[in-house]
PyMOL Python script that loads the backbone (N, CA, C, O; Angstrom):
from pymol import cmd

cmd.read_pdbstr("""\
ATOM      1  N   MET A   1     -52.447  53.390  80.246  1.00  0.00           N
ATOM      2  CA  MET A   1     -51.325  54.030  79.734  1.00  0.00           C
ATOM      3  C   MET A   1     -50.551  53.571  78.611  1.00  0.00           C
ATOM      4  O   MET A   1     -50.549  52.349  78.462  1.00  0.00           O
ATOM      5  N   LYS A   2     -49.887  54.261  77.775  1.00  0.00           N
ATOM      6  CA  LYS A   2     -49.229  53.917  76.349  1.00  0.00           C
ATOM      7  C   LYS A   2     -47.977  53.635  76.591  1.00  0.00           C
ATOM      8  O   LYS A   2     -47.349  54.306  77.411  1.00  0.00           O
ATOM      9  N   THR A   3     -47.358  52.507  75.861  1.00  0.00           N
ATOM     10  CA  THR A   3     -46.277  51.945  76.083  1.00  0.00           C
ATOM     11  C   THR A   3     -45.400  53.128  75.147  1.00  0.00           C
ATOM     12  O   THR A   3     -45.883  54.056  74.498  1.00  0.00           O
ATOM     13  N   TRP A   4     -43.942  52.755  75.317  1.00  0.00           N
ATOM     14  CA  TRP A   4     -42.876  53.064  74.652  1.00  0.00           C
ATOM     15  C   TRP A   4     -43.348  52.943  72.706  1.00  0.00           C
ATOM     16  O   TRP A   4     -43.407  53.828  71.853  1.00  0.00           O
ATOM     17  N   ARG A   5     -43.563  51.688  72.638  1.00  0.00           N
ATOM     18  CA  ARG A   5     -44.083  51.426  71.327  1.00  0.00           C
ATOM     19  C   ARG A   5     -45.420  51.781  70.872  1.00  0.00           C
ATOM     20  O   ARG A   5     -45.531  51.827  69.647  1.00  0.00           O
ATOM     21  N   ASP A   6     -46.510  52.056  71.585  1.00  0.00           N
ATOM     22  CA  ASP A   6     -47.233  52.671  71.140  1.00  0.00           C
ATOM     23  C   ASP A   6     -47.337  54.168  70.848  1.00  0.00           C
ATOM     24  O   ASP A   6     -48.175  54.760  70.167  1.00  0.00           O
ATOM     25  N   SER A   7     -46.280  54.640  71.529  1.00  0.00           N
ATOM     26  CA  SER A   7     -45.979  56.423  71.259  1.00  0.00           C
ATOM     27  C   SER A   7     -45.302  56.280  70.187  1.00  0.00           C
ATOM     28  O   SER A   7     -45.524  57.110  69.305  1.00  0.00           O
ATOM     29  N   ALA A   8     -44.684  55.632  70.024  1.00  0.00           N
ATOM     30  CA  ALA A   8     -43.475  55.600  68.683  1.00  0.00           C
ATOM     31  C   ALA A   8     -44.573  55.561  67.428  1.00  0.00           C
ATOM     32  O   ALA A   8     -44.647  56.448  66.577  1.00  0.00           O
ATOM     33  N   ARG A   9     -45.378  54.417  67.469  1.00  0.00           N
ATOM     34  CA  ARG A   9     -46.006  54.057  66.597  1.00  0.00           C
ATOM     35  C   ARG A   9     -47.067  55.244  66.260  1.00  0.00           C
ATOM     36  O   ARG A   9     -47.286  55.261  65.049  1.00  0.00           O
ATOM     37  N   SER A  10     -47.629  56.016  66.811  1.00  0.00           N
ATOM     38  CA  SER A  10     -48.696  56.799  66.745  1.00  0.00           C
ATOM     39  C   SER A  10     -47.922  58.220  65.888  1.00  0.00           C
ATOM     40  O   SER A  10     -48.560  58.973  65.152  1.00  0.00           O
ATOM     41  N   LYS A  11     -46.384  58.362  66.196  1.00  0.00           N
ATOM     42  CA  LYS A  11     -45.817  59.471  65.273  1.00  0.00           C
ATOM     43  C   LYS A  11     -45.393  58.865  63.950  1.00  0.00           C
ATOM     44  O   LYS A  11     -45.638  59.485  62.914  1.00  0.00           O
ATOM     45  N   ILE A  12     -44.627  57.416  63.906  1.00  0.00           N
ATOM     46  CA  ILE A  12     -44.222  57.084  62.717  1.00  0.00           C
ATOM     47  C   ILE A  12     -45.112  56.775  61.764  1.00  0.00           C
ATOM     48  O   ILE A  12     -44.685  56.841  60.611  1.00  0.00           O
ATOM     49  N   ILE A  13     -46.407  56.404  61.942  1.00  0.00           N
ATOM     50  CA  ILE A  13     -47.399  55.908  60.945  1.00  0.00           C
ATOM     51  C   ILE A  13     -48.004  57.219  59.782  1.00  0.00           C
ATOM     52  O   ILE A  13     -48.180  57.167  58.565  1.00  0.00           O
ATOM     53  N   PRO A  14     -48.183  58.204  60.648  1.00  0.00           N
ATOM     54  CA  PRO A  14     -48.309  59.333  59.849  1.00  0.00           C
ATOM     55  C   PRO A  14     -47.398  59.813  59.099  1.00  0.00           C
ATOM     56  O   PRO A  14     -47.884  60.422  58.146  1.00  0.00           O
ATOM     57  N   ILE A  15     -46.377  59.801  59.120  1.00  0.00           N
ATOM     58  CA  ILE A  15     -45.087  60.264  58.534  1.00  0.00           C
ATOM     59  C   ILE A  15     -44.992  59.016  57.621  1.00  0.00           C
ATOM     60  O   ILE A  15     -44.847  59.587  56.540  1.00  0.00           O
ATOM     61  N   LEU A  16     -44.979  57.741  57.346  1.00  0.00           N
ATOM     62  CA  LEU A  16     -44.985  56.951  56.544  1.00  0.00           C
ATOM     63  C   LEU A  16     -46.058  56.897  55.254  1.00  0.00           C
ATOM     64  O   LEU A  16     -45.867  56.495  54.106  1.00  0.00           O
ATOM     65  N   GLU A  17     -47.222  57.440  55.863  1.00  0.00           N
ATOM     66  CA  GLU A  17     -48.449  57.317  55.085  1.00  0.00           C
ATOM     67  C   GLU A  17     -48.221  58.686  54.216  1.00  0.00           C
ATOM     68  O   GLU A  17     -48.365  58.775  52.996  1.00  0.00           O
ATOM     69  N   GLN A  18     -47.857  59.666  55.055  1.00  0.00           N
ATOM     70  CA  GLN A  18     -47.662  60.979  54.153  1.00  0.00           C
ATOM     71  C   GLN A  18     -46.755  60.534  53.090  1.00  0.00           C
ATOM     72  O   GLN A  18     -47.159  60.589  51.929  1.00  0.00           O
ATOM     73  N   ALA A  19     -45.600  60.108  53.343  1.00  0.00           N
ATOM     74  CA  ALA A  19     -44.231  59.495  52.341  1.00  0.00           C
ATOM     75  C   ALA A  19     -44.997  58.797  51.560  1.00  0.00           C
ATOM     76  O   ALA A  19     -44.661  59.336  50.505  1.00  0.00           O
ATOM     77  N   ARG A  20     -45.932  57.849  51.182  1.00  0.00           N
ATOM     78  CA  ARG A  20     -46.490  57.099  50.504  1.00  0.00           C
ATOM     79  C   ARG A  20     -47.479  57.738  49.427  1.00  0.00           C
ATOM     80  O   ARG A  20     -47.513  57.462  48.228  1.00  0.00           O
ATOM     81  N   LYS A  21     -48.364  58.754  50.189  1.00  0.00           N
ATOM     82  CA  LYS A  21     -48.740  59.848  49.162  1.00  0.00           C
ATOM     83  C   LYS A  21     -48.304  60.386  48.414  1.00  0.00           C
ATOM     84  O   LYS A  21     -48.792  60.437  47.285  1.00  0.00           O
ATOM     85  N   GLU A  22     -46.984  61.126  48.833  1.00  0.00           N
ATOM     86  CA  GLU A  22     -46.238  62.012  47.879  1.00  0.00           C
ATOM     87  C   GLU A  22     -45.124  61.441  47.396  1.00  0.00           C
ATOM     88  O   GLU A  22     -44.108  62.062  47.081  1.00  0.00           O
ATOM     89  N   ASN A  23     -45.300  60.102  47.316  1.00  0.00           N
ATOM     90  CA  ASN A  23     -43.899  59.202  46.786  1.00  0.00           C
ATOM     91  C   ASN A  23     -42.394  60.089  47.162  1.00  0.00           C
ATOM     92  O   ASN A  23     -41.673  60.570  46.288  1.00  0.00           O
ATOM     93  N   TRP A  24     -42.159  60.161  48.440  1.00  0.00           N
ATOM     94  CA  TRP A  24     -40.978  60.753  48.835  1.00  0.00           C
ATOM     95  C   TRP A  24     -39.841  59.700  48.433  1.00  0.00           C
ATOM     96  O   TRP A  24     -39.996  58.521  48.115  1.00  0.00           O
ATOM     97  N   THR A  25     -38.683  60.423  48.529  1.00  0.00           N
ATOM     98  CA  THR A  25     -37.337  59.474  48.686  1.00  0.00           C
ATOM     99  C   THR A  25     -37.145  59.219  49.526  1.00  0.00           C
ATOM    100  O   THR A  25     -37.651  59.843  50.459  1.00  0.00           O
ATOM    101  N   GLU A  26     -36.181  57.997  49.795  1.00  0.00           N
ATOM    102  CA  GLU A  26     -35.799  57.123  50.898  1.00  0.00           C
ATOM    103  C   GLU A  26     -35.306  58.150  51.439  1.00  0.00           C
ATOM    104  O   GLU A  26     -35.751  58.271  52.580  1.00  0.00           O
ATOM    105  N   ALA A  27     -34.450  59.113  51.102  1.00  0.00           N
ATOM    106  CA  ALA A  27     -33.676  59.818  51.828  1.00  0.00           C
ATOM    107  C   ALA A  27     -34.510  61.090  52.531  1.00  0.00           C
ATOM    108  O   ALA A  27     -33.944  61.739  53.411  1.00  0.00           O
ATOM    109  N   ARG A  28     -35.499  61.334  52.231  1.00  0.00           N
ATOM    110  CA  ARG A  28     -36.616  62.185  52.609  1.00  0.00           C
ATOM    111  C   ARG A  28     -37.192  61.495  53.858  1.00  0.00           C
ATOM    112  O   ARG A  28     -37.286  62.112  54.919  1.00  0.00           O
ATOM    113  N   ILE A  29     -37.544  60.324  53.739  1.00  0.00           N
ATOM    114  CA  ILE A  29     -38.347  59.447  54.702  1.00  0.00           C
ATOM    115  C   ILE A  29     -37.649  59.415  55.753  1.00  0.00           C
ATOM    116  O   ILE A  29     -38.223  59.834  56.758  1.00  0.00           O
ATOM    117  N   LYS A  30     -35.870  58.813  55.958  1.00  0.00           N
ATOM    118  CA  LYS A  30     -35.345  58.879  56.707  1.00  0.00           C
ATOM    119  C   LYS A  30     -35.174  60.328  57.292  1.00  0.00           C
ATOM    120  O   LYS A  30     -35.108  60.349  58.521  1.00  0.00           O
ATOM    121  N   LYS A  31     -35.104  61.319  56.774  1.00  0.00           N
ATOM    122  CA  LYS A  31     -34.707  62.572  57.236  1.00  0.00           C
ATOM    123  C   LYS A  31     -36.267  63.016  58.072  1.00  0.00           C
ATOM    124  O   LYS A  31     -36.271  63.578  59.167  1.00  0.00           O
ATOM    125  N   ALA A  32     -37.273  62.717  57.466  1.00  0.00           N
ATOM    126  CA  ALA A  32     -38.566  63.057  58.486  1.00  0.00           C
ATOM    127  C   ALA A  32     -38.611  61.980  59.531  1.00  0.00           C
ATOM    128  O   ALA A  32     -39.294  62.364  60.481  1.00  0.00           O
ATOM    129  N   LEU A  33     -38.135  60.782  59.699  1.00  0.00           N
ATOM    130  CA  LEU A  33     -37.997  60.227  60.798  1.00  0.00           C
ATOM    131  C   LEU A  33     -37.295  60.326  62.033  1.00  0.00           C
ATOM    132  O   LEU A  33     -37.730  60.233  63.181  1.00  0.00           O
ATOM    133  N   PHE A  34     -35.842  60.579  61.510  1.00  0.00           N
ATOM    134  CA  PHE A  34     -35.095  61.200  61.987  1.00  0.00           C
ATOM    135  C   PHE A  34     -35.382  62.540  63.232  1.00  0.00           C
ATOM    136  O   PHE A  34     -35.063  62.612  64.419  1.00  0.00           O
ATOM    137  N   ASP A  35     -36.162  63.541  62.272  1.00  0.00           N
ATOM    138  CA  ASP A  35     -36.339  64.425  62.744  1.00  0.00           C
ATOM    139  C   ASP A  35     -37.727  64.824  63.515  1.00  0.00           C
ATOM    140  O   ASP A  35     -38.042  65.938  63.931  1.00  0.00           O
ATOM    141  N   ALA A  36     -38.579  63.423  63.599  1.00  0.00           N
ATOM    142  CA  ALA A  36     -39.649  63.417  64.521  1.00  0.00           C
ATOM    143  C   ALA A  36     -39.559  62.344  65.642  1.00  0.00           C
ATOM    144  O   ALA A  36     -40.551  61.814  66.141  1.00  0.00           O
ATOM    145  N   TYR A  37     -38.323  62.087  65.977  1.00  0.00           N
ATOM    146  CA  TYR A  37     -37.987  61.432  67.203  1.00  0.00           C
ATOM    147  C   TYR A  37     -38.105  62.207  68.453  1.00  0.00           C
ATOM    148  O   TYR A  37     -37.302  63.112  68.679  1.00  0.00           O
ATOM    149  N   PRO A  38     -39.207  61.867  69.418  1.00  0.00           N
ATOM    150  CA  PRO A  38     -39.406  62.628  70.181  1.00  0.00           C
ATOM    151  C   PRO A  38     -38.812  62.477  71.655  1.00  0.00           C
ATOM    152  O   PRO A  38     -39.038  63.393  72.446  1.00  0.00           O
ATOM    153  N   TYR A  39     -38.161  61.515  72.017  1.00  0.00           N
ATOM    154  CA  TYR A  39     -37.699  61.126  73.455  1.00  0.00           C
ATOM    155  C   TYR A  39     -36.410  61.914  73.755  1.00  0.00           C
ATOM    156  O   TYR A  39     -35.750  61.489  74.703  1.00  0.00           O
ATOM    157  N   GLY A  40     -35.903  63.100  73.033  1.00  0.00           N
ATOM    158  CA  GLY A  40     -34.610  63.674  73.886  1.00  0.00           C
ATOM    159  C   GLY A  40     -33.400  62.764  73.062  1.00  0.00           C
ATOM    160  O   GLY A  40     -33.364  62.617  71.840  1.00  0.00           O
ATOM    161  N   GLU A  41     -32.612  62.305  73.857  1.00  0.00           N
ATOM    162  CA  GLU A  41     -31.637  62.008  73.264  1.00  0.00           C
ATOM    163  C   GLU A  41     -31.845  60.307  73.017  1.00  0.00           C
ATOM    164  O   GLU A  41     -32.473  59.406  73.573  1.00  0.00           O
ATOM    165  N   ARG A  42     -30.875  60.447  71.778  1.00  0.00           N
ATOM    166  CA  ARG A  42     -31.176  58.982  71.221  1.00  0.00           C
ATOM    167  C   ARG A  42     -30.132  57.685  71.801  1.00  0.00           C
ATOM    168  O   ARG A  42     -28.983  57.446  71.429  1.00  0.00           O
ATOM    169  N   ARG A  43     -30.791  57.102  72.626  1.00  0.00           N
ATOM    170  CA  ARG A  43     -29.916  56.177  73.161  1.00  0.00           C
ATOM    171  C   ARG A  43     -30.594  55.681  74.108  1.00  0.00           C
ATOM    172  O   ARG A  43     -31.570  56.269  74.575  1.00  0.00           O
ATOM    173  N   CYS A  44     -30.165  54.491  74.546  1.00  0.00           N
ATOM    174  CA  CYS A  44     -31.275  53.628  75.829  1.00  0.00           C
ATOM    175  C   CYS A  44     -32.547  52.878  75.582  1.00  0.00           C
ATOM    176  O   CYS A  44     -32.182  52.072  74.726  1.00  0.00           O
ATOM    177  N   TYR A  45     -33.517  52.701  75.754  1.00  0.00           N
ATOM    178  CA  TYR A  45     -34.642  51.859  75.430  1.00  0.00           C
ATOM    179  C   TYR A  45     -35.648  52.631  74.815  1.00  0.00           C
ATOM    180  O   TYR A  45     -36.225  51.926  73.987  1.00  0.00           O
ATOM    181  N   PRO A  46     -36.117  53.791  74.860  1.00  0.00           N
ATOM    182  CA  PRO A  46     -36.997  54.391  74.130  1.00  0.00           C
ATOM    183  C   PRO A  46     -36.396  54.370  72.404  1.00  0.00           C
ATOM    184  O   PRO A  46     -37.024  53.956  71.429  1.00  0.00           O
ATOM    185  N   TYR A  47     -35.036  54.939  72.424  1.00  0.00           N
ATOM    186  CA  TYR A  47     -34.388  54.936  71.070  1.00  0.00           C
ATOM    187  C   TYR A  47     -34.584  53.538  70.449  1.00  0.00           C
ATOM    188  O   TYR A  47     -35.007  53.457  69.296  1.00  0.00           O
ATOM    189  N   LYS A  48     -34.274  52.362  71.212  1.00  0.00           N
ATOM    190  CA  LYS A  48     -34.318  51.275  70.534  1.00  0.00           C
ATOM    191  C   LYS A  48     -35.794  50.855  70.081  1.00  0.00           C
ATOM    192  O   LYS A  48     -35.964  50.481  68.921  1.00  0.00           O
ATOM    193  N   VAL A  49     -36.504  50.892  70.678  1.00  0.00           N
ATOM    194  CA  VAL A  49     -37.868  50.733  70.363  1.00  0.00           C
ATOM    195  C   VAL A  49     -38.234  51.729  69.097  1.00  0.00           C
ATOM    196  O   VAL A  49     -38.697  51.308  68.037  1.00  0.00           O
ATOM    197  N   TRP A  50     -38.039  52.686  69.291  1.00  0.00           N
ATOM    198  CA  TRP A  50     -38.095  54.047  67.884  1.00  0.00           C
ATOM    199  C   TRP A  50     -37.580  53.095  66.726  1.00  0.00           C
ATOM    200  O   TRP A  50     -38.325  52.595  65.884  1.00  0.00           O
ATOM    201  N   LEU A  51     -36.309  52.923  66.789  1.00  0.00           N
ATOM    202  CA  LEU A  51     -35.778  52.095  65.590  1.00  0.00           C
ATOM    203  C   LEU A  51     -36.592  50.669  65.079  1.00  0.00           C
ATOM    204  O   LEU A  51     -36.963  50.461  63.924  1.00  0.00           O
ATOM    205  N   ASP A  52     -36.738  49.904  66.047  1.00  0.00           N
ATOM    206  CA  ASP A  52     -37.390  48.568  65.884  1.00  0.00           C
ATOM    207  C   ASP A  52     -38.668  49.226  65.298  1.00  0.00           C
ATOM    208  O   ASP A  52     -38.857  49.054  64.094  1.00  0.00           O
ATOM    209  N   GLU A  53     -39.581  49.970  66.012  1.00  0.00           N
ATOM    210  CA  GLU A  53     -41.120  49.979  65.266  1.00  0.00           C
ATOM    211  C   GLU A  53     -40.933  50.850  63.801  1.00  0.00           C
ATOM    212  O   GLU A  53     -41.945  51.042  63.126  1.00  0.00           O
ATOM    213  N   ILE A  54     -39.709  51.332  63.364  1.00  0.00           N
ATOM    214  CA  ILE A  54     -39.609  51.900  62.068  1.00  0.00           C
ATOM    215  C   ILE A  54     -39.255  50.785  61.196  1.00  0.00           C
ATOM    216  O   ILE A  54     -39.633  50.918  60.032  1.00  0.00           O
ATOM    217  N   LYS A  55     -38.686  49.830  61.452  1.00  0.00           N
ATOM    218  CA  LYS A  55     -38.498  48.661  60.687  1.00  0.00           C
ATOM    219  C   LYS A  55     -39.902  47.703  60.598  1.00  0.00           C
ATOM    220  O   LYS A  55     -40.389  47.381  59.514  1.00  0.00           O
ATOM    221  N   VAL A  56     -40.376  47.369  61.681  1.00  0.00           N
ATOM    222  CA  VAL A  56     -42.083  47.005  61.796  1.00  0.00           C
ATOM    223  C   VAL A  56     -42.833  47.745  60.794  1.00  0.00           C
ATOM    224  O   VAL A  56     -43.266  47.018  59.900  1.00  0.00           O
ATOM    225  N   GLN A  57     -43.079  48.834  60.696  1.00  0.00           N
ATOM    226  CA  GLN A  57     -43.708  49.971  59.811  1.00  0.00           C
ATOM    227  C   GLN A  57     -43.616  49.982  58.677  1.00  0.00           C
ATOM    228  O   GLN A  57     -44.483  50.256  57.847  1.00  0.00           O
ATOM    229  N   ARG A  58     -42.088  49.553  58.466  1.00  0.00           N
ATOM    230  CA  ARG A  58     -41.772  49.821  56.958  1.00  0.00           C
ATOM    231  C   ARG A  58     -41.962  48.260  56.378  1.00  0.00           C
ATOM    232  O   ARG A  58     -42.073  48.080  55.165  1.00  0.00           O
ATOM    233  N   GLY A  59     -41.979  47.638  56.906  1.00  0.00           N
ATOM    234  CA  GLY A  59     -42.030  46.096  56.634  1.00  0.00           C
ATOM    235  C   GLY A  59     -40.709  45.091  56.420  1.00  0.00           C
ATOM    236  O   GLY A  59     -40.565  44.036  55.802  1.00  0.00           O
ATOM    237  N   LEU A  60     -39.874  45.866  57.174  1.00  0.00           N
ATOM    238  CA  LEU A  60     -38.455  45.113  57.007  1.00  0.00           C
ATOM    239  C   LEU A  60     -38.364  44.100  58.383  1.00  0.00           C
ATOM    240  O   LEU A  60     -37.381  43.401  58.630  1.00  0.00           O
ATOM    241  N   LYS A  61     -39.301  44.153  59.024  1.00  0.00           N
ATOM    242  CA  LYS A  61     -39.120  43.091  60.402  1.00  0.00           C
ATOM    243  C   LYS A  61     -40.571  42.884  60.644  1.00  0.00           C
ATOM    244  O   LYS A  61     -41.413  43.767  60.478  1.00  0.00           O
ATOM    245  N   LYS A  62     -40.917  41.224  61.193  1.00  0.00           N
ATOM    246  CA  LYS A  62     -41.822  41.243  61.788  1.00  0.00           C
ATOM    247  C   LYS A  62     -42.390  41.428  63.100  1.00  0.00           C
ATOM    248  O   LYS A  62     -41.671  41.231  64.080  1.00  0.00           O
ATOM    249  N   GLY A  63     -43.492  41.754  63.228  1.00  0.00           N
ATOM    250  CA  GLY A  63     -43.526  42.402  64.432  1.00  0.00           C
ATOM    251  C   GLY A  63     -45.104  42.128  64.822  1.00  0.00           C
ATOM    252  O   GLY A  63     -45.906  41.849  63.930  1.00  0.00           O
ATOM    253  N   LYS A  64     -45.522  42.226  66.251  1.00  0.00           N
ATOM    254  CA  LYS A  64     -46.746  42.207  66.748  1.00  0.00           C
ATOM    255  C   LYS A  64     -47.297  43.549  66.670  1.00  0.00           C
ATOM    256  O   LYS A  64     -46.903  44.487  67.363  1.00  0.00           O
ATOM    257  N   LEU A  65     -48.295  43.614  65.734  1.00  0.00           N
ATOM    258  CA  LEU A  65     -49.315  44.904  66.039  1.00  0.00           C
ATOM    259  C   LEU A  65     -50.222  44.756  66.978  1.00  0.00           C
ATOM    260  O   LEU A  65     -51.340  45.054  66.557  1.00  0.00           O
ATOM    261  N   THR A  66     -50.199  44.340  68.334  1.00  0.00           N
ATOM    262  CA  THR A  66     -51.133  43.924  69.071  1.00  0.00           C
ATOM    263  C   THR A  66     -50.620  44.684  70.468  1.00  0.00           C
ATOM    264  O   THR A  66     -49.445  44.912  70.753  1.00  0.00           O
ATOM    265  N   LYS A  67     -51.421  44.912  71.012  1.00  0.00           N
ATOM    266  CA  LYS A  67     -50.943  45.664  72.803  1.00  0.00           C
ATOM    267  C   LYS A  67     -49.926  44.708  73.407  1.00  0.00           C
ATOM    268  O   LYS A  67     -50.062  43.494  73.562  1.00  0.00           O
ATOM    269  N   HIS A  68     -48.835  45.507  73.736  1.00  0.00           N
ATOM    270  CA  HIS A  68     -47.629  44.591  74.357  1.00  0.00           C
ATOM    271  C   HIS A  68     -47.922  44.778  75.835  1.00  0.00           C
ATOM    272  O   HIS A  68     -48.557  45.707  76.336  1.00  0.00           O
ATOM    273  N   LYS A  69     -47.432  43.884  76.371  1.00  0.00           N
ATOM    274  CA  LYS A  69     -47.497  43.882  77.641  1.00  0.00           C
ATOM    275  C   LYS A  69     -46.631  44.738  78.484  1.00  0.00           C
ATOM    276  O   LYS A  69     -45.490  44.956  78.079  1.00  0.00           O
ATOM    277  N   ASP A  70     -47.032  45.260  79.623  1.00  0.00           N
ATOM    278  CA  ASP A  70     -46.300  46.138  80.559  1.00  0.00           C
ATOM    279  C   ASP A  70     -45.637  45.380  81.677  1.00  0.00           C
ATOM    280  O   ASP A  70     -46.254  44.774  82.553  1.00  0.00           O
ATOM    281  N   LEU A  71     -44.107  45.477  81.558  1.00  0.00           N
ATOM    282  CA  LEU A  71     -43.409  44.446  82.393  1.00  0.00           C
ATOM    283  C   LEU A  71     -43.237  45.293  83.514  1.00  0.00           C
ATOM    284  O   LEU A  71     -42.252  46.029  83.586  1.00  0.00           O
ATOM    285  N   ALA A  72     -44.108  45.256  84.398  1.00  0.00           N
ATOM    286  CA  ALA A  72     -43.797  45.951  85.653  1.00  0.00           C
ATOM    287  C   ALA A  72     -43.446  47.329  85.582  1.00  0.00           C
ATOM    288  O   ALA A  72     -42.567  47.885  86.241  1.00  0.00           O
ATOM    289  N   GLY A  73     -44.347  47.936  84.566  1.00  0.00           N
ATOM    290  CA  GLY A  73     -44.099  49.794  84.595  1.00  0.00           C
ATOM    291  C   GLY A  73     -42.713  49.820  83.427  1.00  0.00           C
ATOM    292  O   GLY A  73     -42.634  50.800  82.687  1.00  0.00           O
ATOM    293  N   GLN A  74     -42.017  49.087  83.356  1.00  0.00           N
ATOM    294  CA  GLN A  74     -40.767  49.121  82.646  1.00  0.00           C
ATOM    295  C   GLN A  74     -40.886  49.796  81.158  1.00  0.00           C
ATOM    296  O   GLN A  74     -40.118  50.717  80.880  1.00  0.00           O
ATOM    297  N   THR A  75     -41.739  49.390  80.309  1.00  0.00           N
ATOM    298  CA  THR A  75     -41.988  49.708  79.304  1.00  0.00           C
ATOM    299  C   THR A  75     -42.975  51.020  79.061  1.00  0.00           C
ATOM    300  O   THR A  75     -43.224  51.560  77.984  1.00  0.00           O
ATOM    301  N   THR A  76     -43.341  51.285  80.051  1.00  0.00           N
ATOM    302  CA  THR A  76     -44.636  52.339  79.935  1.00  0.00           C
ATOM    303  C   THR A  76     -44.283  53.840  79.611  1.00  0.00           C
ATOM    304  O   THR A  76     -43.354  54.407  80.186  1.00  0.00           O
ATOM    305  N   PHE A  77     -44.884  54.310  78.888  1.00  0.00           N
ATOM    306  CA  PHE A  77     -44.464  55.808  78.720  1.00  0.00           C
ATOM    307  C   PHE A  77     -45.418  56.765  79.554  1.00  0.00           C
ATOM    308  O   PHE A  77     -46.619  56.629  79.320  1.00  0.00           O
ATOM    309  N   LEU A  78     -45.065  57.664  80.448  1.00  0.00           N
ATOM    310  CA  LEU A  78     -45.854  57.908  81.176  1.00  0.00           C
ATOM    311  C   LEU A  78     -46.730  59.020  80.732  1.00  0.00           C
ATOM    312  O   LEU A  78     -47.884  58.901  81.142  1.00  0.00           O
ATOM    313  N   SER A  79     -46.480  60.146  79.953  1.00  0.00           N
ATOM    314  CA  SER A  79     -47.468  60.886  79.622  1.00  0.00           C
ATOM    315  C   SER A  79     -46.965  61.305  77.904  1.00  0.00           C
ATOM    316  O   SER A  79     -45.918  60.999  77.333  1.00  0.00           O
ATOM    317  N   GLU A  80     -48.170  62.121  77.376  1.00  0.00           N
ATOM    318  CA  GLU A  80     -47.909  62.616  75.896  1.00  0.00           C
ATOM    319  C   GLU A  80     -48.336  63.781  75.914  1.00  0.00           C
ATOM    320  O   GLU A  80     -48.284  64.474  74.898  1.00  0.00           O
TER     321      GLU A  80
END
""", "prot")
cmd.dss("prot")
cmd.show_as("cartoon", "prot")
cmd.util.cbc("prot")
cmd.orient("prot")
């Protein structure tokens, strides 16, 4: 099962790769990431994970790029 972080990462990385290839401006990158948010309302745990994973992938925060533990089903994204 995918976690929220795994799901977010799979959507964020392609955007950042395209941005690097095409030399996007910071504003365009932020807009693309904003528009790509897939989980509905921007609040609660999925949104926090989304924002955190953006920081990790952009090198603004150290993060573990390994599998994250499933805490009794609390962090699992059920379907994609």
